[in-house]
C-alpha positions, -999 to 999 in steps of 0.1 A, spaced: 278 -136 -432 243 -150 -435 215 -129 -447 189 -117 -422 151 -117 -428 153 -79 -433 179 -83 -460 155 -105 -479 123 -86 -473 104 -73 -503 96 -36 -505 62 -22 -513 58 13 -526 27 33 -533 24 59 -561 -1 87 -566 -29 77 -590 -27 96 -623 -42 92 -657 -21 101 -687 -28 107 -724 -3 87 -744 3 90 -782 18 63 -803 53 72 -817 65 39 -831 56 2 -834 82 -25 -837 76 -63 -843 95 -82 -816 82 -117 -826 53 -128 -849 30 -126 -819 46 -97 -799 46 -60 -808 64 -32 -790 46 1 -790 65 33 -780 42 59 -765 52 95 -758 36 123 -738 45 152 -716 23 135 -690 51 109 -687 75 134 -671 66 123 -636 60 86 -644 74 62 -619 78 24 -623 101 10 -597 98 -27 -604 95 -51 -634 64 -65 -616 45 -32 -621 15 -28 -642 -5 1 -657 -40 1 -670 -47 9 -706 -82 20 -716 -97 9 -750 -128 29 -757 -155 12 -778 -158 41 -803 -121 46 -806 -123 81 -789 -101 83 -757 -118 96 -726 -97 112 -699 -109 102 -664 -104 121 -632 -84 107 -603 -103 107 -570 -100 91 -536 -121 62 -549 -100 57 -580 -106 68 -615 -139 85 -624 -152 88 -659 -177 115 -669 -214 107 -662 -233 93 -692 -201 80 -708 -196 42 -712 -165 32 -692 -139 19 -717 -125 -16 -714 -93 -17 -694 -64 -42 -696 -32 -44 -674 2 -41 -690 38 -41 -679 58 -9 -684 85 -25 -705 109 5 -708 107 41 -697 129 68 -710 123 99 -689 145 122 -710 124 115 -740 91 112 -722 87 77 -738 72 45 -726 74 11 -743 46 -14 -739 47 -49 -753 15 -63 -767 8 -100 -772 -14 -107 -803 -39 -133 -792 -74 -138 -802 -101 -113 -808 -100 -88 -779 -100 -51 -774 -63 -48 -769 -53 -72 -798 -77 -55 -821 -64 -20 -812 -27 -28 -815 -31 -47 -848 -45 -15 -864 -25 11 -844 -6 38 -862 17 66 -851 -4 94 -836 -31 71 -822 -40 79 -785 -47 58 -755 -54 67 -719 -32 50 -693 -33 50 -655 -8 38 -629 11 21 -617 -5 24 -582 23 6 -565 55 -13 -569 66 -47 -555 104 -47 -552 122 -80 -548 156 -73 -533 188 -84 -551 202 -98 -519 188 -133 -528 214 -157 -541 193 -163 -572 159 -156 -587 137 -179 -608 111 -165 -632 84 -187 -646 57 -177 -671 40 -178 -705 40 -152 -732 20 -127 -711 48 -127 -685 76 -120 -710 75 -82 -708 81 -84 -671 107 -112 -674 127 -94 -702 125 -61 -683 140 -78 -652 168 -94 -672 177 -60 -688 177 -42 -654 193 -70 -633 228 -62 -618 259 -78 -632 264 -114 -623 230 -119 -607 219 -155 -611 185 -156 -628 168 -188 -640 140 -185 -665 114 -210 -677 93 -194 -704 64 -210 -723 58 -197 -758 40 -208 -789 70 -221 -808 107 -212 -814 98 -181 -834 85 -165 -802 119 -167 -784 133 -133 -776 169 -122 -774 176 -100 -743 206 -79 -735 216 -85 -699 245 -82 -675 231 -109 -653 241 -146 -653 210 -159 -670 199 -194 -677 168 -196 -700 148 -227 -708 123 -222 -735 94 -246 -736 68 -248 -764 31 -248 -760 26 -272 -789 56 -295 -783 48 -329 -797 55 -348 -765 32 -325 -745 4 -328 -769 7 -365 -771 8 -370 -733 -17 -342 -725 8 -326 -702 15 -290 -693 50 -283 -708 56 -253 -684 48 -272 -652 66 -303 -664 98 -282 -669 94 -267 -634 91 -301 -618 121 -314 -636 145 -285 -630 173 -290 -605 169 -265 -577 198 -241 -573 216 -239 -539 213 -210 -516 184 -187 -509 162 -178 -538 130 -160 -548 105 -174 -573 84 -151 -595 57 -165 -618 29 -152 -639 5 -166 -665 -28 -184 -669 -49 -186 -636 -53 -224 -634 -17 -230 -644 -4 -205 -618 -25 -222 -591 -9 -255 -599 25 -239 -599 20 -224 -565 8 -257 -552 39 -274 -565 62 -248 -551 45 -249 -516 38 -286 -512 64 -304 -534 93 -280 -531 86 -266 -496 90 -229 -507 77 -205 -481 51 -180 -494 74 -151 -484 98 -164 -510 75 -164 -540 51 -142 -559 27 -159 -583 3 -138 -603 -27 -147 -624 -24 -126 -656 -53 -142 -675 -79 -169 -673 -86 -196 -699 -121 -192 -716 -128 -160 -697 
């Protein structure tokens, strides 16, 4: 029996906006450039994250003192006269409701508020988090799913692989710094992972984009599939152009997100 458009339709959910005070419980090194921070809080008792594609906002105050905002119809409101802290979006990597714990993976890159915070973080440190505001759920009725992204997309990709149903065909093309940044993921899915390296000699020599090169060269699986991608803005624009114009993928069969922007 062929699948109907309804069978393949994505589901969008909205969640109540809530700010939560999170405390660091543990920090684990995943790779040389990726740290996993376990937060805990009674505020997490009603936390909801229905999709690997979800994101929450973490707030990094300039003076190191967390400031709890109030949720309003217009969003989060910080007290008058208080400098609004810098916010960054992160994937809820794992949530354990029974323990009121939430894992967030942090990529160490450059001199920014998030990297600076996590590189010095210790058990007991506090951050304010908000969200997710909504969830974008890709149905498992597709014959296969392809996931394309750089290091910033790995928390979402690895969460999807861990949560995917047994036998689900998932193809991953992941761009990382080098072989030391590869991650081992436990999954019941039928997963095919291609790791490509940011500083591969051929890519540097030819001035090519190793991620996009890998995508253009991959043999497309048969059947109906869904493509998810996330990473640097210009790279994702080119990926979306390739999928639409060169591969003929309908926009309803892909979700491409700009996670960061070069030189921004």
